[in-house]
C-alpha positions in Angstrom: -22.7 9.1 -2.8 -25.6 6.7 -3.2 -25.1 3.9 -5.1 -27.4 2.2 -7.6 -25.8 -1.5 -6.7 -24.4 -2.4 -3.5 -22.0 -5.5 -3.3 -21.1 -7.6 -0.2 -18.3 -6.7 2.0 -14.7 -7.7 1.1 -14.3 -7.6 4.8 -17.5 -9.2 6.3 -16.7 -11.3 9.3 -18.7 -14.5 7.7 -16.9 -16.0 4.7 -19.3 -17.4 2.2 -18.8 -19.6 -0.8 -19.0 -18.9 -4.7 -22.3 -20.0 -5.1 -23.8 -18.0 -2.3 -26.0 -14.9 -3.2 -25.4 -11.5 -2.2 -26.6 -10.6 1.2 -29.1 -8.4 1.8 -27.8 -4.9 3.8 -29.6 -2.7 5.9 4.9 23.4 5.5 6.8 22.1 8.1 10.2 21.5 9.8 11.1 17.9 10.7 9.9 16.7 14.2 12.9 15.0 16.3 12.6 11.4 16.3 12.0 11.6 20.5 9.4 14.1 20.1 7.3 12.3 17.5 5.2 10.0 19.4 5.0 12.6 22.4 3.4 15.2 19.6 0.7 12.9 18.6 -0.5 12.1 22.0 -0.9 15.7 23.4 -4.5 17.1 22.2 -5.0 20.7 21.6 -6.4 21.3 24.6 -3.0 19.8 26.8 -5.2 16.6 27.4 -3.9 13.1 26.3 -5.3 10.8 23.5 -6.9 7.9 24.6 -3.5 5.5 24.0 -2.8 3.1 26.9 0.2 3.6 29.0 1.5 0.1 27.5 1.5 1.3 24.1 3.0 4.4 24.9 5.9 2.5 26.7 6.7 0.1 24.0 6.2 2.3 21.0 8.3 5.3 22.8 11.2 2.8 23.7 14.4 4.4 22.9 15.7 1.1 21.3 12.7 0.4 19.3 12.7 4.1 17.9 16.7 3.6 17.1 16.2 0.4 15.1 13.4 1.9 13.6 15.5 5.3 12.5 18.6 2.8 11.9 16.2 1.0 9.2 15.1 4.1 7.8 18.3 5.5 7.2 19.7 2.4 6.0 17.2 0.7 4.0 15.1 4.0 2.6 18.4 6.1 1.5 21.3 6.2 -0.7 24.0 8.1 -1.7 24.0 10.1 -4.9 27.3 11.2 -7.3 27.0 13.5 -9.6 30.1 14.7 -11.6 29.9 18.2 -13.6 32.2 18.8 -16.3 32.3 21.2 -19.1 32.0 20.8 -22.8 35.7 19.6 -23.1 35.1 16.9 -20.4 37.0 19.0 -17.6 35.6 19.2 -14.0 33.5 21.7 -13.3 34.1 22.8 -9.5 32.2 25.2 -7.3 29.0 24.5 -9.2 25.8 24.6 -7.2 23.8 21.8 -7.3 20.2 21.5 -5.9 18.0 18.1 -5.8 14.6 17.9 -4.9 12.9 14.9 -4.7 9.6 14.4 -6.9 8.7 11.0 -6.5 9.0 8.2 -3.8 10.7 4.4 -5.2 8.8 3.4 -2.4 5.0 2.5 -2.8 2.7 4.7 -0.7 -0.7 3.7 -1.3 -4.9 3.6 -0.9 -7.6 1.6 -2.6 -9.4 4.0 -5.2 -12.4 1.9 -5.1 -14.9 4.7 -5.4 -12.8 6.7 -8.5 -15.6 8.8 -10.3 -18.3 7.6 -8.2 -18.9 10.9 -6.0 -21.0 13.2 -6.2 -21.3 16.6 -6.5 -18.1 16.8 -8.8 -16.4 19.0 -6.2 -16.0 16.4 -3.9 -15.1 14.1 -7.1 -12.1 16.4 -7.4 -11.2 16.8 -3.6 -11.0 13.3 -3.5 -8.6 12.6 -6.6 -6.3 15.7 -5.3 -6.1 14.2 -1.9 -5.3 10.7 -3.6 -2.6 11.8 -5.6 -0.9 14.0 -3.1 -0.1 11.3 -0.8 0.0 8.4 -2.8 1.8 6.8 -5.7 0.1 3.6 -5.6 -3.5 2.6 -5.8 -5.6 -0.9 -5.4 -7.8 -1.4 -8.1 -10.9 -3.8 -7.6 -11.2 -7.3 -9.4 -14.0 -8.7 -7.5 -15.2 -11.3 -9.6 -18.5 -10.3 -8.1 -18.2 -6.6 -9.6 -16.8 -7.8 -13.0 -19.2 -10.3 -14.0 -22.4 -9.8 -12.1 -24.7 -11.5 -14.3 -22.8 -14.2 -16.4 -21.3 -13.1 -19.7 -21.9 -9.5 -17.9 -18.0 -8.2 -18.2 -17.4 -5.0 -16.3 -13.7 -4.2 -17.5 -14.8 -1.0 -19.9 -16.8 2.0 -19.8 -19.9 2.4 -20.2 -21.0 -0.2 -17.8 -24.1 -0.2 -15.3 -22.7 1.8 -11.7 -21.9 -0.6 -9.2 -20.6 1.3 -5.7 -17.0 0.6 -5.0 -16.6 -1.4 -7.9 -15.8 1.0 -11.1 -14.7 -1.1 -14.4 -10.8 -1.3 -14.1 -10.6 0.6 -17.5 -11.6 3.9 -15.1 -8.1 3.7 -13.7 -5.9 3.8 -16.4 -6.0 7.3 -17.1 -5.8 8.4 -13.6 -3.2 6.6 -12.9 -1.1 7.8 -16.2 -2.2 11.3 -15.1 -0.7 10.9 -11.7 1.9 8.8 -12.1 0.6 6.1 -10.1 1.3 2.0 -9.8 -1.7 -0.1 -9.9 -2.6 -3.5 -7.9 -5.1 -5.5 -9.1 -6.9 -7.0 -6.3 -7.8 -10.1 -6.3 -8.0 -12.9 -8.7 -9.0 -15.7 -6.8 -11.0 -15.5 -3.5 -13.3 -17.9 -2.1 -15.6 -15.1 -0.9 -17.9 -12.4 -2.8 -18.2 -14.2 -6.3 -21.3 -14.2 -8.3 -24.0 -16.0 -7.6 -24.2 -18.0 -10.7 -20.5 -19.7 -10.4 -21.1 -23.4 -10.3 -20.3 -26.0 -7.3 -18.7 -28.7 -9.2 -14.7 -28.1 -8.7 -13.7 -28.9 -12.2 -16.3 -26.4 -13.9 -15.1 -23.7 -11.4 -11.4 -24.4 -12.5 -12.2 -23.9 -16.3 -14.3 -20.6 -15.4 -11.3 -19.3 -13.2 -8.9 -20.2 -16.4 -11.1 -18.2 -18.3 -11.1 -15.4 -15.7 -7.4 -15.5 -15.5 -6.8 -15.3 -19.4 -9.2 -12.6 -20.0 -7.8 -10.3 -17.4 -4.2 -11.1 -18.0 -5.0 -10.1 -21.7 -6.3 -6.6 -21.0 -3.9 -5.5 -18.3 -0.9 -7.8 -17.9 1.3 -4.7 -19.6 -0.9 -2.1 -17.6 -1.0 -3.4 -14.4 2.2 -4.9 -12.5 1.3 -6.1 -9.2 -1.3 -8.6 -8.2 -2.9 -10.4 -5.2 -3.4 -13.5 -6.9 -4.9 -15.3 -3.7 -6.8 -13.5 -1.1 -7.2 -14.9 2.5 -6.9 -18.5 2.1 -6.1 -19.3 5.6 -9.3 -18.3 6.7 -11.3 -20.4 4.0 -13.8 -22.3 5.7 -16.1 -23.5 2.9 -16.7 -26.7 2.0 -17.0 -26.4 -1.6 -14.7 -28.9 -3.6 -12.3 -26.8 -4.9 -11.7 -24.9 -1.9 -10.9 -27.9 0.3 -9.3 -27.7 3.7 -6.1 -28.8 2.1 -6.3 -25.2 0.0 -4.4 -27.0 -2.6 -6.4 -24.5 -4.8 -3.5 -22.0 -3.7 -0.7 -23.1 -5.6 -2.8 -24.2 -8.2 -3.8 -20.6 -8.6 -0.1 -19.6 -9.2 0.5 -22.0 -11.2 -2.4 -21.2 -13.7 -1.6 -17.5 -13.2 2.2 -17.4 -13.6 2.5 -17.9 -17.7 0.2 -15.2 -18.3 1.9 -12.6 -17.1 5.6 -11.0 -17.5 8.1 -12.8 -15.0 8.6 -9.2 -13.7 4.7 -8.8 -12.5 4.6 -9.1 -8.9 2.1 -12.0 -7.7 1.2 -12.1 -4.4 -0.3 -13.8 -1.5 -2.4 -12.0 0.7 -3.6 -12.6 4.5 -5.8 -11.5 7.3 -4.4 -9.1 10.0 -4.2 -12.2 12.8 -1.1 -13.5 11.2 1.0 -10.6 11.9 0.7 -11.9 15.7 1.3 -15.6 15.5 4.7 -16.4 17.0 7.8 -16.4 14.2 8.3 -20.4 14.7 4.7 -21.6 14.5 2.8 -18.6 12.2 0.9 -20.9 9.8 1.3 -18.2 7.1 4.8 -18.6 6.8 4.7 -22.1 6.9 2.2 -22.2 4.2 4.3 -19.5 2.0 7.4 -22.1 2.7 5.6 -25.0 1.7 4.3 -23.3 -1.5 7.8 -21.9 -2.6 9.1 -25.3 -1.9 6.5 -26.8 -4.2 7.7 -24.1 -7.0 4.9 -21.6 -6.7 5.6 -18.6 -8.7 5.0 -16.5 -5.3 6.5 -13.0 -5.8 5.2 -11.2 -2.8 3.9 -11.3 0.6 1.1 -9.5 1.6 0.3 -8.7 5.4 -3.7 -7.0 6.4 -4.0 -4.5 8.9 -7.5 -4.0 9.8 -9.4 -2.8 13.1 -13.1 -2.3 11.7 -14.2 -0.9 15.4 -13.0 1.3 17.6 -13.5 -1.4 20.3 -11.2 -3.6 18.3 -8.6 -0.9 17.9 -8.8 -0.2 22.0 -8.3 -3.8 22.4 -5.2 -4.4 20.3 -3.7 -1.0 21.6 -4.1 -2.5 25.3 -3.0 -6.0 24.2 0.4 -7.8 23.8 -0.2 -8.1 20.4 0.5 -4.4 19.7 4.3 -4.8 20.4 7.1 -3.0 17.7 9.4 -5.8 18.6 7.1 -8.2 17.6 6.2 -6.8 14.4 10.4 -6.2 13.6 11.0 -9.9 14.1 7.9 -11.2 12.0 8.7 -9.0 9.2 12.4 -9.6 9.8 11.6 -13.4 9.6 9.4 -13.0 6.6 11.8 -11.3 4.6 14.4 -14.4 4.4 12.0 -15.3 1.8 13.9 -13.0 -0.4 10.4 -11.5 -1.6 9.2 -8.1 -1.6 6.8 -7.3 1.6 3.8 -5.2 1.4 1.0 -4.0 4.2 -1.8 -4.1 1.7 -4.9 -3.3 3.6 -5.2 -0.8 6.8 -8.1 0.3 8.8 -7.4 2.3 11.9 -10.9 4.0 13.0 -11.1 7.6 14.3 -14.9 6.8 16.1 -14.9 7.7 19.7 -13.6 9.9 22.4 -10.2 11.6 20.7 -10.7 9.3 18.1 -9.3 11.6 15.1 -6.0 12.4 17.3 -5.9 8.5 18.5 -5.8 7.4 14.7 -3.3 9.8 14.0 -0.9 8.7 16.5 -1.0 5.1 15.7 -0.8 5.6 11.8 2.2 7.7 12.5 4.1 5.1 14.5 3.3 2.2 12.4 4.0 3.8 9.4 7.3 4.8 10.5 7.9 1.1 11.9 6.4 -0.6 8.9 8.8 2.1 6.4 12.0 0.9 8.4 11.7 -2.9 7.5 14.1 -4.0 4.5 12.1 -5.9 2.4 8.8 -3.6 2.5 8.1 -2.7 -0.7 4.8 -0.6 -0.3 1.9 0.0 2.4 -2.0 0.5 1.4 -4.0 2.2 3.5 -7.8 0.9 2.4 -10.8 3.6 2.6 -9.2 7.2 2.2 -12.5 8.8 3.0 -15.2 8.4 5.9 -18.2 6.8 4.2 -16.4 5.1 1.3 -16.2 1.9 2.8 -18.6 -1.0 2.8 -21.8 -0.6 4.8 -21.3 -1.7 8.0 -17.9 -0.6 8.4 -18.7 2.9 8.0 -19.2 3.7 11.5 -15.4 3.3 12.2 -14.8 6.4 10.3 -11.5 4.3 9.2 -10.7 7.2 6.7 -7.8 9.7 6.2 -10.2 12.2 5.0 -13.8 13.0 6.7 -16.9 12.7 4.8 -16.8 16.3 3.2 -13.4 14.4 1.8 -11.4 17.3 4.3 -8.0 16.0 6.0 -8.2 14.5 9.3 -5.2 14.8 11.5 -4.0 11.2 10.4 -3.7 12.4 6.8 -1.8 15.3 8.0 0.5 13.2 10.0 1.3 10.8 6.7 1.4 14.1 4.6 4.0 15.2 7.0 5.8 12.0 6.9 5.8 11.3 3.0 5.9 14.6 1.5 8.5 16.6 4.1 10.4 14.0 6.5 10.8 11.4 3.7 11.5 13.3 1.1 14.9 15.2 0.2 15.7 18.6 -0.7 19.5 18.7 -0.7 21.8 22.0 -2.1 25.6 21.2 -2.3 28.7 22.1 -4.5 30.8 20.4 -6.6 34.3 19.9 -5.3 37.7 20.5 -7.3 37.0 17.3 -9.3 33.7 18.4 -10.4 31.9 15.9 -7.9 28.9 16.8 -5.9 27.6 14.1 -3.1 24.3 13.6 -1.3 22.5 11.4 0.5 18.6 11.0 -0.1 15.3 9.1 -0.1 15.2 6.7 -3.1 13.0 7.9 -5.7 13.1 10.2 -8.6 14.6 13.7 -8.6 14.6 17.2 -10.3 18.3 18.5 -10.3 19.5 22.0 -11.2 23.1 22.8 -11.9 24.2 26.4 -11.8 27.6 28.2 -12.2 28.7 31.2 -14.0 25.4 31.9 -15.8 24.9 28.4 -16.9 22.0 26.2 -16.0 21.3 22.8 -16.5 18.4 20.9 -15.2 17.9 17.0 -15.5 16.2 14.3 -13.9 17.6 11.6 -12.3 16.8 8.3 -10.2 18.4 7.5 -7.0 17.6 3.4 -6.8 18.8 0.7 -3.8 22.1 -0.6 -5.5 22.4 1.9 -8.3 26.2 3.0 -8.2 26.4 4.7 -11.6 27.4 8.6 -11.3 25.3 11.0 -13.2 27.0 13.0 -15.6 26.5 16.8 -16.4 27.8 18.6 -18.9 27.7 22.7 -18.7 28.4 24.1 -22.4 
């Protein structure tokens, strides 16, 4: 996995300005609710994972779990009604109906930054198979530093020189089509990790951004439906004229981008982990969004990151007051008042250290359950799928769901259980005397088989939030 070119980390602690050069770098049954956390914390040898007692207490509290389970039942599931009739339109009673969910409406994602870059070939195959098994959502790199490393060298299409973790965006289109994956572009404007050739002059830089926005929209507006328009503006500290302390560039970017994309495109603002834990009443991120919306900015989605790049950072988080499920639920409830979809956009929980894999799995399971229960939450994105695929300096955290050989770790298996078992519906029902069959299931696409008297009819249907039209099945 040795890259030909390595770019600066998109999560470096020290942010740099656009003109700065790149730095050199050295089959299972559902588990009862109350047993989920307990199972995650028990090791194979009968010991306990390194989870602080305060974490166990808060995350296993009956009221918290009841709120999470209530949210999942209320906001992630709906009632499906099928009407089975014969060729004359008369109801068909006692028909057997089997419904199997094939796809989630909810977006479970990961960045796909190393697509097509892994050697040997079987490693690439394992990566793609593991990705497609869990995820229906992929983040595509649109970092300016990687798309135009030298002025005029546009890397949208193949062939392009190889840059590690920055494949040309066109590479993702057939991958998405093959596996039914929704793509998200990340990011359109960020004050960091831009090419060294960018000018310092604010007006000249604005014109170059406009050119970049037009190029990207012309190629991908009809192919990629979700975009991080502005990334991490509240931690922008550069004194370059465009990135002024007042951050007027954020509203300007949405103003420039919105007319270039279809009105249904999700145009997102995205911010770093710390703003998950600021008090609701004084949270700078919520205040910024409120101000931008009041000014008419076309923000259509809100992103929250969740990165812990070192085991020490995760341990500190788990033992601290910020790790409060009630606090997170309250924050997302307040953010939901904007009426916009929410996304957890980037997640890293390390597995390094003693009992690391078991700890990672426990934290993953707990947090995903909470996020999945939030009414306005529309997607959750893990960051690096495999160990060794993060940027240099982050790989020591072992923050992948797969190990370096792309074999599943406990956290991957925990998500597989949730996404493909616990949160996927399989129903068997019969039609009543009026030819109607009902079941309650998770939102998404279903394969339905209807049988009676030697007759069989197969169909696909979508169960969506707010959908009320019964599916009509004709047995001839």
